[in-house]
C-alpha positions as CSV (number, residue, x, y, z in Angstrom):
1,M,0.0,0.0,0.0
2,F,2.8,2.4,0.9
3,H,4.2,2.3,-2.7
4,Y,0.8,3.6,-4.0
5,L,0.5,6.2,-1.3
6,K,4.0,7.7,-1.7
7,F,3.0,9.1,-5.1
8,F,0.2,11.1,-3.4
9,L,3.1,13.3,-2.1
10,F,2.8,14.9,-5.5
11,H,-0.8,15.9,-4.9
12,G,0.0,17.0,-1.3
13,I,2.6,19.5,-2.5
14,G,0.1,20.8,-5.1
15,L,-2.5,21.3,-2.4
16,L,0.1,23.0,-0.1
17,A,0.9,25.5,-2.9
18,A,-2.9,26.1,-3.4
19,L,-3.2,26.8,0.4
20,F,-0.3,29.3,0.3
21,L,-1.9,31.0,-2.7
22,T,-5.3,31.1,-1.0
23,L,-3.8,32.8,2.1
24,G,-2.2,35.4,-0.2
25,G,0.1,38.2,0.9
26,D,3.4,37.2,2.4
27,W,2.2,33.6,2.5
28,M,2.9,33.4,-1.3
29,T,6.5,34.3,-0.7
30,V,6.8,32.0,2.3
31,G,5.1,29.3,0.3
32,F,7.5,29.2,-2.6
33,L,10.6,29.4,-0.3
34,S,9.2,26.6,1.9
35,I,8.5,24.2,-1.1
36,F,11.8,24.9,-2.8
37,L,14.0,24.6,0.3
38,G,12.0,21.6,1.4
39,Y,12.9,19.8,-1.8
40,V,16.5,20.7,-1.6
41,M,16.9,19.6,2.1
42,L,14.8,16.4,1.8
43,D,16.6,15.2,-1.3
44,A,19.8,15.8,0.6
45,L,18.7,14.0,3.8
46,L,16.5,11.1,2.5
47,G,19.1,9.6,0.1
48,D,18.2,7.4,-2.9
49,D,15.2,5.2,-3.7
50,I,16.3,2.2,-5.6
51,T,13.2,0.0,-4.9
52,I,11.4,-1.7,-7.8
53,P,7.9,-2.5,-6.3
54,D,5.5,-4.9,-8.0
55,Y,2.2,-3.0,-8.5
56,K,-0.8,-5.3,-8.7
57,A,-3.3,-2.4,-9.3
58,P,-1.7,-0.1,-11.9
59,G,-5.1,1.5,-12.6
60,I,-4.7,3.4,-9.3
61,L,-1.5,4.9,-10.5
62,T,-3.2,6.1,-13.7
63,W,-5.9,7.8,-11.7
64,Q,-3.2,9.5,-9.7
65,L,-2.0,11.0,-12.9
66,W,-5.4,12.1,-14.2
67,M,-6.1,13.9,-10.9
68,A,-3.4,16.4,-11.8
69,L,-5.7,18.2,-14.2
70,P,-8.3,19.3,-11.6
71,L,-5.5,19.9,-9.1
72,L,-3.6,22.3,-11.4
73,S,-6.8,24.0,-12.4
74,F,-7.5,24.7,-8.7
75,I,-3.9,26.0,-8.1
76,V,-4.1,28.4,-11.0
77,F,-7.6,29.5,-10.0
78,T,-6.4,30.4,-6.4
79,F,-3.6,32.5,-7.9
80,L,-5.9,34.3,-10.3
81,W,-8.3,35.0,-7.4
82,Q,-5.5,36.9,-5.7
83,V,-4.8,38.9,-9.0
84,G,-8.4,40.0,-9.5
85,N,-10.7,42.3,-7.6
86,G,-14.0,40.4,-7.1
87,D,-14.8,37.0,-5.6
88,P,-14.9,34.6,-8.6
89,L,-17.1,31.6,-7.9
90,G,-17.6,32.8,-4.4
91,Y,-14.3,31.2,-3.3
92,G,-13.4,33.9,-0.8
93,A,-16.8,33.7,0.8
94,L,-16.6,29.9,1.0
95,V,-13.1,30.1,2.6
96,Q,-14.3,32.6,5.2
97,Q,-17.4,30.6,6.0
98,L,-15.4,27.4,6.6
99,S,-12.3,28.9,8.3
100,G,-13.1,32.5,9.3
101,Y,-10.1,33.7,7.1
102,D,-10.8,36.9,5.2
103,M,-9.1,36.4,1.8
104,A,-10.2,39.9,0.6
105,V,-8.4,41.6,3.5
106,A,-5.3,39.5,2.9
107,R,-5.4,40.4,-0.8
108,D,-5.4,44.1,0.0
109,T,-2.1,43.6,1.8
110,T,-0.5,41.7,-1.1
111,S,2.5,43.6,-2.6
112,G,4.1,43.4,-6.0
113,W,6.9,41.4,-4.4
114,N,4.3,38.9,-3.1
115,L,2.7,38.6,-6.6
116,F,6.2,38.0,-8.1
117,W,6.7,35.0,-5.9
118,G,3.1,34.0,-6.6
119,V,3.9,33.9,-10.3
120,I,7.1,31.9,-9.5
121,M,5.2,29.4,-7.3
122,T,2.3,29.0,-9.8
123,G,4.8,28.5,-12.6
124,L,6.6,25.9,-10.5
125,M,3.3,24.1,-10.1
126,I,2.6,24.4,-13.8
127,G,5.9,22.8,-14.4
128,M,5.6,20.1,-11.8
129,V,1.8,19.2,-11.7
130,G,1.3,20.1,-15.4
131,T,4.4,19.3,-17.4
132,I,5.7,16.3,-15.4
133,T,2.3,14.6,-15.5
134,G,1.5,15.7,-19.1
135,H,4.9,14.2,-20.1
136,E,4.0,10.8,-18.6
137,L,0.4,10.8,-20.0
138,T,1.2,11.9,-23.6
139,H,3.6,8.9,-23.9
140,R,0.5,6.7,-23.6
141,T,-0.5,7.3,-27.2
142,W,-2.8,4.3,-27.1
143,D,-5.0,5.8,-24.4
144,P,-7.3,8.6,-25.5
145,V,-8.2,9.7,-21.9
146,S,-4.5,10.0,-20.9
147,M,-3.7,11.9,-24.1
148,F,-6.7,14.3,-23.5
149,V,-5.7,15.0,-19.9
150,G,-2.0,15.2,-20.7
151,R,-2.4,17.7,-23.6
152,W,-4.6,19.9,-21.4
153,L,-2.0,19.8,-18.6
154,L,0.7,20.9,-21.2
155,A,-1.6,23.7,-22.5
156,F,-1.1,25.5,-19.1
157,S,2.6,26.1,-20.2
158,F,1.6,27.0,-23.8
159,D,3.2,23.7,-24.8
160,S,0.7,21.1,-26.0
161,N,3.1,20.7,-29.0
162,F,5.5,19.0,-26.5
163,A,3.2,15.9,-27.0
164,I,4.3,15.9,-30.6
165,E,8.0,16.9,-30.6
166,H,9.0,15.0,-27.4
167,V,7.4,11.7,-28.2
168,Y,8.2,11.6,-32.0
169,G,11.3,13.9,-32.1
170,H,13.2,14.1,-28.8
171,H,13.1,10.4,-28.1
172,R,14.5,9.6,-31.5
173,Y,17.2,12.2,-31.6
174,V,18.1,12.6,-27.9
175,S,21.8,13.4,-27.2
176,T,22.5,14.3,-30.9
177,T,22.8,17.7,-32.6
178,E,19.5,17.1,-34.3
179,D,17.6,17.2,-30.9
180,P,16.4,20.7,-29.9
181,A,16.3,19.6,-26.2
182,T,19.8,18.4,-25.9
183,A,22.2,21.2,-24.8
184,P,25.7,21.0,-26.3
185,R,28.7,21.5,-24.0
186,G,29.4,25.1,-23.1
187,R,25.8,26.4,-23.7
188,S,24.2,28.3,-20.9
189,V,20.8,27.4,-19.6
190,Y,19.4,30.8,-20.5
191,S,20.2,30.6,-24.2
192,H,19.1,26.9,-24.2
193,V,15.6,27.9,-23.0
194,L,15.2,30.2,-26.0
195,I,16.9,27.9,-28.6
196,S,15.1,24.8,-27.5
197,T,11.7,26.5,-27.3
198,V,12.0,27.8,-30.9
199,R,13.6,24.7,-32.4
200,G,11.2,22.5,-30.5
201,N,8.1,24.2,-31.9
202,I,9.5,24.2,-35.4
203,S,10.2,20.5,-35.0
204,A,6.7,19.8,-33.7
205,W,5.1,21.7,-36.6
206,N,7.3,19.8,-39.1
207,I,6.4,16.4,-37.6
208,E,2.7,17.2,-37.6
209,Q,2.9,18.5,-41.2
210,E,4.4,15.2,-42.3
211,R,1.8,13.2,-40.4
212,L,-1.1,15.2,-42.1
213,K,0.6,14.8,-45.5
214,K,0.7,11.1,-45.2
215,K,-3.0,11.0,-44.1
216,R,-3.9,13.4,-46.9
217,Q,-5.4,15.9,-44.4
218,G,-5.2,19.7,-44.6
219,L,-2.4,21.4,-42.7
220,F,-4.7,24.3,-41.6
221,S,-7.6,22.2,-40.4
222,I,-9.1,20.7,-37.3
223,H,-7.0,17.6,-37.9
224,N,-3.8,19.6,-37.1
225,V,-3.0,18.7,-33.5
226,A,-0.5,21.6,-33.2
227,I,-3.2,24.1,-34.0
228,R,-5.6,22.5,-31.6
229,G,-2.9,22.8,-28.9
230,Y,-2.6,26.5,-29.5
231,L,-6.3,26.9,-29.2
232,M,-6.3,25.0,-25.9
233,S,-3.9,27.5,-24.4
234,A,-6.0,30.3,-25.8
235,L,-9.0,29.0,-23.9
236,I,-7.1,29.0,-20.7
237,L,-6.2,32.7,-21.4
238,V,-9.9,33.4,-21.9
239,A,-10.7,31.7,-18.6
240,S,-8.0,33.8,-16.9
241,Y,-9.6,37.0,-18.3
242,L,-13.1,35.9,-17.0
243,I,-11.6,35.3,-13.5
244,A,-9.3,38.3,-13.1
245,G,-9.5,40.5,-16.2
246,W,-6.4,41.6,-18.2
247,A,-4.3,41.4,-15.0
248,G,-5.2,37.8,-14.8
249,V,-4.2,37.2,-18.5
250,L,-0.9,39.0,-17.9
251,M,-0.1,37.1,-14.6
252,F,-1.1,33.7,-16.0
253,T,1.0,34.3,-19.1
254,A,4.0,35.0,-16.9
255,A,3.4,31.9,-14.8
256,G,2.8,29.8,-17.9
257,L,6.0,30.9,-19.6
258,W,7.9,30.3,-16.4
259,G,6.5,26.8,-16.3
260,K,7.6,26.3,-20.0
261,A,11.1,27.7,-19.1
262,L,11.3,25.1,-16.3
263,L,10.7,22.3,-18.8
264,E,13.6,23.6,-20.9
265,I,15.8,23.9,-17.9
266,V,15.0,20.3,-17.0
267,N,15.7,19.3,-20.6
268,Y,19.0,21.1,-20.3
269,M,20.1,19.2,-17.2
270,E,18.8,15.8,-18.3
271,H,21.1,15.6,-21.4
272,Y,23.7,18.3,-21.2
273,G,26.9,17.6,-23.0
274,M,26.1,14.1,-24.1
275,V,26.8,12.9,-27.6
276,R,25.4,10.1,-29.8
277,N,25.3,9.0,-33.4
278,P,21.6,9.2,-34.3
279,A,22.0,5.9,-36.2
280,T,22.8,4.0,-33.0
281,P,20.2,2.9,-30.3
282,V,19.5,5.1,-27.3
283,Q,21.0,3.6,-24.2
284,P,20.5,4.4,-20.5
285,R,23.9,6.2,-20.6
286,H,22.5,8.9,-22.9
287,S,20.6,10.6,-20.1
288,W,21.6,12.1,-16.7
289,N,19.8,10.2,-13.9
290,T,19.1,10.7,-10.3
291,N,17.5,8.4,-7.7
292,K,16.9,11.0,-4.9
293,R,14.0,9.7,-2.9
294,F,11.9,12.9,-2.4
295,S,12.2,13.9,-6.1
296,S,11.3,10.4,-7.2
297,W,8.2,10.1,-5.0
298,S,6.9,13.6,-5.7
299,M,7.6,13.6,-9.5
300,F,6.3,10.2,-10.6
301,N,9.8,8.8,-11.1
302,L,10.7,11.4,-13.6
303,T,14.1,11.0,-11.9
304,R,14.6,7.6,-13.5
305,H,15.3,9.3,-16.8
306,S,17.9,6.8,-18.0
307,H,15.5,4.0,-18.2
308,H,12.8,6.3,-19.6
309,H,14.9,7.1,-22.6
310,A,16.0,3.6,-23.1
311,Q,12.3,2.4,-23.2
312,G,10.0,5.4,-23.6
313,E,6.9,3.3,-23.6
314,V,7.4,1.9,-20.0
315,P,5.0,3.5,-17.5
316,Y,6.6,5.5,-14.6
317,H,5.9,2.9,-11.9
318,E,7.9,0.3,-13.8
319,L,11.0,2.4,-14.4
320,K,14.2,1.0,-12.9
321,P,16.7,3.2,-10.9
322,Y,19.8,2.2,-13.0
323,S,22.2,3.1,-10.2
324,D,25.1,2.6,-12.6
325,A,23.8,5.3,-15.0
326,P,25.5,8.8,-15.2
327,M,24.1,10.8,-12.3
328,M,23.0,14.4,-12.0
329,I,24.4,16.8,-9.4
330,N,21.5,16.0,-7.0
331,G,17.7,16.0,-7.0
332,Y,15.7,17.9,-9.5
333,L,15.1,21.3,-7.8
334,T,18.7,21.3,-6.5
335,T,20.0,20.7,-10.0
336,I,17.7,23.3,-11.4
337,A,19.1,25.9,-9.0
338,V,22.7,25.0,-9.9
339,A,21.8,25.3,-13.6
340,L,20.6,28.8,-13.1
341,I,24.1,29.8,-12.0
342,P,26.2,29.1,-15.2
343,P,29.7,29.4,-13.6
344,L,28.7,27.0,-10.8
345,W,27.0,24.7,-13.3
346,H,30.1,24.4,-15.5
347,K,32.4,24.0,-12.5
348,L,30.3,21.0,-11.3
349,M,29.3,19.5,-14.6
350,T,32.6,19.6,-16.5
351,P,34.1,16.8,-14.4
352,K,30.9,14.8,-14.8
353,V,31.0,15.3,-18.6
354,L,34.6,14.2,-18.8
355,E,33.8,11.2,-16.6
356,W,31.0,10.4,-19.0
357,D,33.5,10.4,-21.9
358,E,35.9,8.1,-20.1
359,K,33.4,5.8,-18.4
360,Y,30.3,5.6,-20.7
361,A,31.2,6.8,-24.2
362,T,32.0,4.4,-27.1
363,A,35.1,5.0,-29.2
364,E,33.0,6.8,-31.8
365,E,31.4,8.9,-29.1
366,R,34.7,10.0,-27.7
367,K,35.7,11.3,-31.1
368,M,32.4,13.2,-31.2
369,A,33.1,14.4,-27.7
370,E,36.5,15.8,-28.8
371,A,34.7,17.9,-31.4
372,A,32.1,19.0,-28.9
373,N,34.9,20.0,-26.5
374,R,36.6,22.2,-29.1
375,K,33.3,24.0,-29.9
376,S,32.3,24.4,-26.2
377,G,34.1,27.7,-25.6
378,L,35.1,26.4,-22.2
379,K,38.9,26.3,-21.5
380,S,38.4,23.4,-19.2
381,L,37.1,21.3,-22.1
382,Q,38.8,22.7,-25.2
383,G,42.2,21.2,-24.4
384,V,40.8,17.7,-23.6
385,T,41.5,15.2,-26.3
386,Y,41.4,11.4,-26.5
387,S,44.2,9.3,-27.9
388,E,43.7,6.5,-30.3
389,A,44.4,4.1,-27.5
390,S,41.7,5.5,-25.3
391,T,39.2,5.3,-28.2
392,A,40.1,1.9,-29.4
């Protein structure tokens, strides 16, 4: 039973964020810092989870994923309530009736600083509750319910096209120069967010165009999944306007774009610096992995990324920890924080990249790594070469 319950930690964190957003004011600032620091400390203290439970009732695990859509909708609603002026859906009155807490008074004390952290926390939840779950669900291309829920979750970060590019593009070209989501050595996370976003959308559009061409369906039609994805995000913007006016549209857009940026930051740290010949099979060694217990339990095993890329069709509860795979710096939020500080990132990751070359790369990949080192712009990499003996 415990192994089913542990994944409800994900929902608990989402509800905690909704509570902080409901309280408003300084609680939005305190809320983000508590969640972020809690992740960092618990990943550091709780160690790794390398268990491989046998789940007899996988349907429960699917329902846990589907629950993310109403949860994320509620989280975003609580934030938009704080942005607007009225009492949408009578939520403030209900909270006061049940608890005695006056949300309207608390909203009057909310500063621009509080709203900034409200955007950051809401975007974090869009990235975690939305993108992580949407990622898992849109891999289940055989299940229309999971695809429906997953694409709507991704629409909160203006990224329903992720369901196209990630499944049919990224998983094919991961750790190669043809993959928008794989960051080459030396690239900063900030440029990667922009480059990967643009290239990823172009790739998704091209993949969808090719699919429609094969089915002899019109590009600019209801059959175009990419266009439908844009419209889904537009509907969420309309809902934001109805809840909190133009301020709601602006604030949700900021939170959604931050959620999208988080996805690209995660892409950055999951495959940074790795190389692969696209003609060769994807192996567990072509992704950075982590088995930190708290990240694993609260992110539906997204942490077991090495197995996920080796077998993308395997559901999250069957992923193996692969303790011998190349490992990230730490858990996910810790690694995100390090990635946002490029000098620190390169200082910590350059030894890991060189270790990957030595320990995991094939002879062909070492030659590719040499070329990547020369192009990196990093002095710590540019002088590194591999002799014929080491690549034999």
